[in-house]
N, C-alpha and C positions, 0 to 999 in steps of 0.2 A: 473647690469648695471640698473639704475631705468630713465623710461622715462616718461615725463609727456606729455600725448598726444596733437596735435593741438584740440585748443577749449577750452581745459580743464578749469576750472576757477581757481583762485587763491587759492596755498598752505596756510594753518595756517603756521605761526611761529612754527618752530621746530628744533630740533637737528639732526644731522644724526647718531651720532656714538651709542645711545643707540638702532636704530632700525637694528644694524648690530651686528651680533653674535662673534665680536672680543674681545679677552683678551689679552692685557689690550684695554681700549676704545681709545687710542689716536692714531686713525687715521686722515689722509688727505682726504677731499673731493674736485676731480676736477669736476667742472658744466660745459660742454661745450653747448654752445649755438649753435641749429642746423639753429634757424632762428633768425634774429638781435632781441634783445630787445628794443622795441621802448616804448615813455612814454604812449602810448595808451594800452598797456598791461601790464604795471606795471615793475619796477627795480626788481633787486634782492636785498633785503637789509639786513643788517647786523645788530644785536644790539653789539656793541662797547665793548670789554671786557667780552662777555659773555660767552667765552670761558675758565674763570676760575671760573665761578659759580658751586656751587654743584650740587647733586643729578640733574642727565641728563633728565630722561625720565619723563616726563608729558602727561597723556592722549595715544591716541591709533593711529595708524596709520587709522584707521578708520575716524579718527576726522581730516584728513589732507585737506578737503574739506570743515570744518565748515562755517558757514558765519561769525563767528568770530574769524578773523583769529589770532587776537593779544591776545586771551584769554589764552594759553598754556603758552605763554612768561609771559604773566601779574602774572600768578601763580607760575612761577620761579622766578621771580622778586623778588615778595612778599616775596617767602623763603630766599631771599638773603637780605632781609631788603629793596626793592627799591621799589617804585611806579613806574608804567609804565611809567608815565610822567618822570621820571628821566633816565630811557634808552634813551642812544643815539644812532638813525638809523643812517646810513649812507646807501646810494642808489649808485645802479652801473647799467648802461646800458650797457650790455656787446654787442658787434657787432658779427653777424653771424660769428661763427668759432673762436669766443674768449673763455676765458673760466673764470671762476670765481673759485679760490684755497683758500677755508677756513679749521680750524681746525675742525675735526668732532663734536666737542663741542660746536662751534659756533651757537647762535640760529639766523636762518635767515628765 
């Protein structure tokens, strides 16, 4: 179980699978909102189609609270021949008790 403590800043965009020790890396992540996600704290954002991108790991878990929260994803997009501006993001406000479910290789 990974927990983001109350009052913690935003996380950088990342993939979950590279930080788990599962082989193969094809896992599903279920993210449960213990508090409602409201616009003031920011939505859960997904990079559409990023689960199909190549090499998953960029940076380290120590960078998860960096102020430039899109840099790791920008590096991964560049590796795929994409500019960050070309990456489509979708935003989801998850209600308390709701869940976000995604492929562990999805940048979010």
